[in-house]
TIBADO-43018 format. One record per atom (N, C-alpha, C): atom name; x negated, z negated, y. Coordinates in Angstrom, 2 decimals, decimal comma. Atoms other than C-alpha are relative to their C-alpha. Layout:
// residues N
+------+---------+---------+---------+
| sedo |       X |       Z |       Y |
+------+---------+---------+---------+
|   CA |       X |       Z |       Y |
...
+------+---------+---------+---------+
// end
This chain:
// residues 99
+------+---------+---------+---------+
| sedo |       X |       Z |       Y |
+------+---------+---------+---------+
|    N |   -1,30 |    0,34 |   -0,51 |
|   CA |  -19,12 |  -26,85 |   -3,59 |
|    C |    0,82 |    1,28 |    0,20 |
|    N |   -0,87 |   -1,16 |   -0,13 |
|   CA |  -16,22 |  -24,39 |   -3,75 |
|    C |    0,94 |   -0,20 |    1,18 |
|    N |   -0,90 |    0,07 |   -1,15 |
|   CA |  -14,37 |  -23,68 |   -0,53 |
|    C |    1,32 |    0,66 |   -0,37 |
|    N |   -1,30 |   -0,61 |    0,26 |
|   CA |  -10,67 |  -23,02 |   -0,77 |
|    C |    0,55 |    0,60 |    1,29 |
|    N |   -0,58 |   -0,67 |   -1,15 |
|   CA |   -8,70 |  -20,75 |    1,51 |
|    C |    1,50 |    0,12 |   -0,24 |
|    N |   -1,44 |   -0,14 |    0,10 |
|   CA |   -4,96 |  -20,88 |    2,13 |
|    C |    0,41 |    1,29 |    0,68 |
|    N |   -0,41 |   -1,29 |   -0,55 |
|   CA |   -3,82 |  -17,30 |    2,57 |
|    C |    1,40 |   -0,03 |    0,57 |
|    N |   -1,38 |    0,14 |   -0,49 |
|   CA |   -0,27 |  -18,49 |    3,24 |
|    C |    0,75 |    1,32 |   -0,11 |
|    N |   -0,65 |   -1,29 |    0,24 |
|   CA |    1,06 |  -15,28 |    1,69 |
|    C |    1,51 |   -0,12 |    0,10 |
|    N |   -1,45 |   -0,08 |   -0,06 |
|   CA |    4,63 |  -14,35 |    2,50 |
|    C |    0,40 |    1,42 |   -0,40 |
|    N |   -0,47 |   -1,30 |    0,46 |
|   CA |    6,21 |  -11,51 |    0,51 |
|    C |    1,26 |    0,35 |    0,77 |
|    N |   -1,13 |   -0,42 |   -0,81 |
|   CA |    8,56 |   -9,62 |    2,82 |
|    C |    0,88 |    1,01 |   -0,72 |
|    N |   -0,78 |   -1,00 |    0,73 |
|   CA |    9,63 |   -6,84 |    0,47 |
|    C |   -0,74 |    0,35 |   -1,28 |
|    N |    0,52 |   -0,47 |    1,28 |
|   CA |    9,14 |   -5,60 |   -3,08 |
|    C |    0,64 |    1,37 |   -0,23 |
|    N |   -0,50 |   -1,37 |    0,11 |
|   CA |    9,46 |   -1,82 |   -3,44 |
|    C |   -0,28 |    0,52 |   -1,40 |
|    N |    0,16 |   -0,59 |    1,33 |
|   CA |   10,08 |   -0,33 |   -6,87 |
|    C |   -0,57 |    1,40 |    0,17 |
|    N |    0,70 |   -1,27 |   -0,16 |
|   CA |    7,76 |    2,66 |   -7,28 |
|    C |    0,21 |    0,87 |   -1,23 |
|    N |   -0,29 |   -0,89 |    1,13 |
|   CA |    8,96 |    5,54 |   -9,47 |
|    C |   -1,24 |    0,78 |   -0,44 |
|    N |    1,22 |   -0,74 |    0,36 |
|   CA |    5,52 |    7,19 |   -9,42 |
|    C |   -1,07 |   -0,90 |   -0,61 |
|    N |    0,94 |    0,96 |    0,60 |
|   CA |    3,71 |    4,02 |  -10,61 |
|    C |    0,80 |   -0,89 |   -0,95 |
|    N |   -0,82 |    0,73 |    0,96 |
|   CA |    5,63 |    2,94 |  -13,70 |
|    C |   -0,65 |   -1,33 |   -0,37 |
|    N |    0,49 |    1,32 |    0,36 |
|   CA |    5,29 |   -0,74 |  -14,47 |
|    C |   -0,60 |   -0,75 |    1,16 |
|    N |    0,55 |    0,65 |   -1,18 |
|   CA |    4,14 |   -1,54 |  -10,93 |
|    C |    0,99 |    0,11 |    1,15 |
|    N |   -0,79 |   -0,07 |   -1,22 |
|   CA |    5,82 |   -2,29 |   -7,63 |
|    C |   -0,93 |   -0,29 |    1,18 |
|    N |    0,80 |    0,20 |   -1,21 |
|   CA |    4,54 |   -2,43 |   -4,05 |
|    C |    0,51 |   -1,24 |    0,71 |
|    N |   -0,35 |    1,19 |   -0,76 |
|   CA |    4,52 |   -5,81 |   -2,32 |
|    C |   -0,45 |    0,17 |    1,44 |
|    N |    0,30 |    0,01 |   -1,43 |
|   CA |    4,67 |   -5,93 |    1,47 |
|    C |   -0,13 |   -1,47 |    0,38 |
|    N |    0,34 |    1,42 |   -0,16 |
|   CA |    2,98 |   -9,23 |    2,35 |
|    C |   -0,71 |   -0,20 |    1,33 |
|    N |    0,89 |    0,42 |   -1,09 |
|   CA |    1,58 |  -10,98 |    5,40 |
|    C |   -0,85 |   -1,15 |   -0,53 |
|    N |    0,98 |    0,96 |    0,51 |
|   CA |   -1,51 |  -13,10 |    4,78 |
|    C |   -0,92 |   -0,47 |    1,11 |
|    N |    1,07 |    0,47 |   -0,86 |
|   CA |   -4,05 |  -15,23 |    6,59 |
|    C |   -1,32 |    0,52 |   -0,58 |
|    N |    1,28 |   -0,57 |    0,46 |
|   CA |   -7,28 |  -13,23 |    6,28 |
|    C |   -0,72 |    0,58 |    1,21 |
|    N |    0,82 |   -0,57 |   -1,07 |
|   CA |  -10,12 |  -12,00 |    8,46 |
|    C |    0,26 |   -0,71 |    1,34 |
|    N |   -0,20 |    0,84 |   -1,18 |
|   CA |   -9,51 |  -14,84 |   10,93 |
|    C |    1,25 |    0,36 |    0,80 |
|    N |   -1,26 |   -0,32 |   -0,69 |
|   CA |   -5,98 |  -13,60 |   11,74 |
|    C |    1,10 |    0,15 |   -1,05 |
|    N |   -1,11 |   -0,30 |    0,89 |
|   CA |   -2,61 |  -12,75 |   10,24 |
|    C |    0,02 |    1,51 |   -0,19 |
|    N |    0,08 |   -1,42 |    0,28 |
|   CA |   -2,65 |   -9,33 |    8,54 |
|    C |    1,12 |    0,43 |   -0,95 |
|    N |   -0,91 |   -0,59 |    0,97 |
|   CA |   -0,33 |   -7,01 |    6,67 |
|    C |   -0,81 |    0,30 |   -1,25 |
|    N |    0,69 |   -0,18 |    1,27 |
|   CA |   -1,31 |   -6,91 |    3,01 |
|    C |    0,92 |    0,82 |   -0,90 |
|    N |   -0,77 |   -0,87 |    0,88 |
|   CA |    0,03 |   -3,97 |    0,98 |
|    C |   -0,68 |   -0,01 |   -1,36 |
|    N |    0,63 |    0,19 |    1,31 |
|   CA |   -0,57 |   -4,62 |   -2,73 |
|    C |    0,88 |    0,54 |   -1,12 |
|    N |   -0,71 |   -0,36 |    1,22 |
|   CA |    0,39 |   -3,08 |   -6,05 |
|    C |    0,05 |   -1,21 |   -0,91 |
|    N |   -0,24 |    1,14 |    0,88 |
|   CA |    1,85 |   -5,68 |   -8,38 |
|    C |    0,41 |    0,53 |   -1,36 |
|    N |   -0,28 |   -0,46 |    1,37 |
|   CA |    1,76 |   -5,03 |  -12,13 |
|    C |    1,06 |   -0,89 |   -0,63 |
|    N |   -1,09 |    0,73 |    0,64 |
|   CA |    5,05 |   -6,02 |  -13,76 |
|    C |   -0,15 |    0,06 |   -1,51 |
|    N |    0,21 |   -0,17 |    1,44 |
|   CA |    4,43 |   -4,59 |  -17,23 |
|    C |   -1,47 |   -0,26 |   -0,31 |
|    N |    1,40 |    0,29 |    0,34 |
|   CA |    1,29 |   -5,86 |  -18,94 |
|    C |   -0,83 |    1,26 |   -0,23 |
|    N |    0,93 |   -1,10 |    0,25 |
|   CA |   -1,72 |   -3,54 |  -18,97 |
|    C |   -0,48 |   -0,07 |   -1,45 |
|    N |    0,56 |    0,01 |    1,36 |
|   CA |   -3,67 |   -2,72 |  -22,15 |
|    C |   -0,67 |   -1,33 |   -0,31 |
|    N |    0,69 |    1,28 |    0,20 |
|   CA |   -5,58 |   -5,97 |  -21,63 |
|    C |    0,94 |   -1,19 |    0,17 |
|    N |   -0,98 |    1,07 |   -0,15 |
|   CA |   -2,38 |   -7,95 |  -21,01 |
|    C |    0,16 |   -0,52 |    1,41 |
|    N |   -0,06 |    0,48 |   -1,38 |
|   CA |   -2,85 |   -8,32 |  -17,24 |
|    C |    1,34 |    0,33 |    0,65 |
|    N |   -1,14 |   -0,19 |   -0,90 |
|   CA |    0,19 |   -8,78 |  -15,02 |
|    C |   -0,38 |   -0,65 |    1,32 |
|    N |    0,29 |    0,56 |   -1,31 |
|   CA |    0,18 |   -9,62 |  -11,33 |
|    C |   -0,68 |    1,04 |    0,88 |
|    N |    0,60 |   -0,91 |   -0,97 |
|   CA |   -1,75 |   -8,15 |   -8,44 |
|    C |   -1,14 |    0,81 |   -0,60 |
|    N |    1,09 |   -0,88 |    0,42 |
|   CA |   -4,01 |   -5,17 |   -9,09 |
|    C |   -1,06 |    0,01 |    1,11 |
|    N |    1,03 |   -0,13 |   -1,03 |
|   CA |   -7,16 |   -4,28 |   -7,17 |
|    C |    0,41 |    0,99 |    1,09 |
|    N |   -0,46 |   -1,03 |   -0,94 |
|   CA |   -5,19 |   -1,55 |   -5,37 |
|    C |    0,80 |   -0,64 |    1,11 |
|    N |   -0,69 |    0,55 |   -1,14 |
|   CA |   -4,16 |   -2,58 |   -1,90 |
|    C |   -0,86 |    0,12 |    1,24 |
|    N |    0,77 |   -0,04 |   -1,25 |
|   CA |   -5,23 |   -2,89 |    1,70 |
|    C |    0,53 |   -1,02 |    0,99 |
|    N |   -0,36 |    0,86 |   -1,11 |
|   CA |   -5,20 |   -5,16 |    4,70 |
|    C |    0,07 |    0,83 |    1,27 |
|    N |   -0,12 |   -0,69 |   -1,27 |
|   CA |   -4,01 |   -3,87 |    8,07 |
|    C |    0,27 |   -1,00 |    1,11 |
|    N |   -0,32 |    0,81 |   -1,17 |
|   CA |   -4,06 |   -5,48 |   11,49 |
|    C |    1,39 |    0,40 |    0,50 |
|    N |   -1,33 |   -0,32 |   -0,54 |
|   CA |   -0,82 |   -5,48 |   13,48 |
|    C |    0,00 |    1,38 |    0,65 |
|    N |    0,07 |   -1,32 |   -0,63 |
|   CA |   -1,94 |   -2,44 |   15,51 |
|    C |   -0,10 |    1,10 |   -1,06 |
|    N |    0,10 |   -0,98 |    1,08 |
|   CA |   -2,93 |   -0,58 |   12,32 |
|    C |    1,34 |    0,14 |   -0,73 |
|    N |   -1,32 |   -0,04 |    0,65 |
|   CA |    0,43 |   -1,50 |   10,76 |
|    C |    0,99 |    0,79 |    0,85 |
|    N |   -0,87 |   -0,79 |   -0,88 |
|   CA |    2,22 |   -0,07 |   13,81 |
|    C |   -0,32 |    1,48 |   -0,11 |
|    N |    0,39 |   -1,40 |    0,14 |
|   CA |    0,23 |    3,15 |   13,49 |
|    C |    0,50 |    0,56 |   -1,34 |
|    N |   -0,51 |   -0,41 |    1,30 |
|   CA |    1,13 |    3,33 |    9,79 |
|    C |    1,51 |    0,22 |    0,06 |
|    N |   -1,45 |   -0,13 |   -0,16 |
|   CA |    4,81 |    2,76 |   10,64 |
|    C |    0,35 |    1,31 |    0,69 |
|    N |   -0,28 |   -1,22 |   -0,75 |
|   CA |    4,75 |    5,58 |   13,18 |
|    C |   -0,31 |    1,25 |   -0,82 |
|    N |    0,37 |   -1,14 |    0,83 |
|   CA |    2,94 |    7,96 |   10,83 |
|    C |    1,00 |    0,21 |   -1,13 |
|    N |   -0,98 |   -0,11 |    1,08 |
|   CA |    5,34 |    7,20 |    7,98 |
|    C |    1,33 |    0,53 |    0,53 |
|    N |   -1,26 |   -0,47 |   -0,59 |
|   CA |    8,35 |    7,72 |   10,26 |
|    C |   -0,05 |    1,50 |    0,25 |
|    N |    0,14 |   -1,43 |   -0,27 |
|   CA |    7,04 |   11,13 |   11,31 |
|    C |    0,05 |    0,82 |   -1,29 |
|    N |    0,05 |   -0,74 |    1,26 |
|   CA |    6,30 |   12,26 |    7,75 |
|    C |    1,36 |   -0,03 |   -0,70 |
|    N |   -1,30 |    0,12 |    0,67 |
|   CA |    9,61 |   10,97 |    6,37 |
|    C |    1,02 |    0,94 |    0,60 |
|    N |   -0,99 |   -0,84 |   -0,67 |
|   CA |   11,61 |   12,89 |    8,96 |
|    C |   -0,40 |    1,47 |    0,07 |
|    N |    0,47 |   -1,38 |   -0,03 |
|   CA |    9,52 |   16,09 |    8,69 |
|    C |    0,39 |    0,69 |   -1,30 |
|    N |   -0,48 |   -0,69 |    1,21 |
|   CA |   11,42 |   18,32 |    6,24 |
|    C |   -1,07 |    0,87 |   -0,63 |
|    N |    1,06 |   -0,84 |    0,55 |
|   CA |    8,38 |   20,60 |    5,87 |
|    C |   -0,98 |   -0,80 |   -0,86 |
|    N |    0,91 |    0,84 |    0,79 |
|   CA |    6,36 |   17,68 |    4,49 |
|    C |    0,50 |   -0,17 |   -1,43 |
|    N |   -0,60 |    0,21 |    1,32 |
|   CA |    8,76 |   17,49 |    1,53 |
|    C |    0,28 |    1,31 |   -0,71 |
|    N |   -0,19 |   -1,32 |    0,59 |
|   CA |    8,82 |   21,24 |    0,83 |
|    C |   -0,92 |    0,13 |   -1,21 |
|    N |    0,80 |   -0,11 |    1,23 |
|   CA |    7,65 |   21,93 |   -2,71 |
|    C |   -0,85 |    1,26 |   -0,03 |
|    N |    0,82 |   -1,20 |   -0,08 |
|   CA |    6,25 |   25,36 |   -1,78 |
|    C |   -1,00 |   -0,16 |    1,13 |
|    N |    1,07 |    0,19 |   -0,97 |
|   CA |    2,92 |   24,85 |   -0,04 |
|    C |   -0,42 |    1,37 |    0,53 |
|    N |    0,32 |   -1,29 |   -0,60 |
|   CA |    2,29 |   27,71 |    2,39 |
|    C |   -1,48 |    0,13 |    0,35 |
|    N |    1,43 |   -0,02 |   -0,33 |
|   CA |   -1,30 |   26,75 |    3,22 |
|    C |   -0,79 |   -0,51 |   -1,19 |
|    N |    0,81 |    0,52 |    1,10 |
|   CA |   -4,15 |   26,21 |    0,76 |
|    C |   -0,25 |   -1,50 |    0,16 |
|    N |    0,30 |    1,42 |   -0,03 |
|   CA |   -4,73 |   22,59 |   -0,16 |
|    C |   -1,47 |   -0,20 |    0,34 |
|    N |    1,38 |    0,30 |   -0,39 |
|   CA |   -7,88 |   21,06 |    1,33 |
|    C |   -0,37 |   -1,38 |   -0,51 |
|    N |    0,43 |    1,33 |    0,42 |
|   CA |   -9,96 |   18,20 |    0,04 |
|    C |   -0,32 |   -0,83 |    1,24 |
|    N |    0,23 |    0,92 |   -1,11 |
|   CA |  -10,92 |   15,22 |    2,21 |
|    C |   -1,12 |    0,46 |    0,92 |
|    N |    1,11 |   -0,47 |   -0,83 |
|   CA |  -14,06 |   16,99 |    3,47 |
|    C |    0,34 |    1,28 |    0,76 |
|    N |   -0,42 |   -1,22 |   -0,69 |
|   CA |  -12,08 |   20,02 |    4,71 |
|    C |   -0,37 |    1,27 |   -0,74 |
|    N |    0,34 |   -1,18 |    0,79 |
|   CA |  -13,38 |   22,35 |    1,98 |
|    C |    1,23 |    0,47 |   -0,77 |
|    N |   -1,09 |   -0,54 |    0,84 |
|   CA |  -11,02 |   24,65 |    0,06 |
|    C |   -0,22 |   -0,38 |   -1,44 |
+------+---------+---------+---------+
// end
């Protein structure tokens, strides 16, 4: 027996992404993980090599508190002129903190 789930997805915004040609970012709320969550998903507009269009595997679910933290972090970075400087004054570090 196959169980069905109604995610009750609601797309709130579609952001055109200049760095991901052929894809856009969907800002969605969904029923998942026994609550209502923010669902950020890449949506393929132009067909891939295999002909796929629609949602990609790239995306994430965030709780309301996590979404608020993301909003605050984005606001800080967007308004920080140094974050957009093309000349990096410090060496780049990988995720583990190594040079």
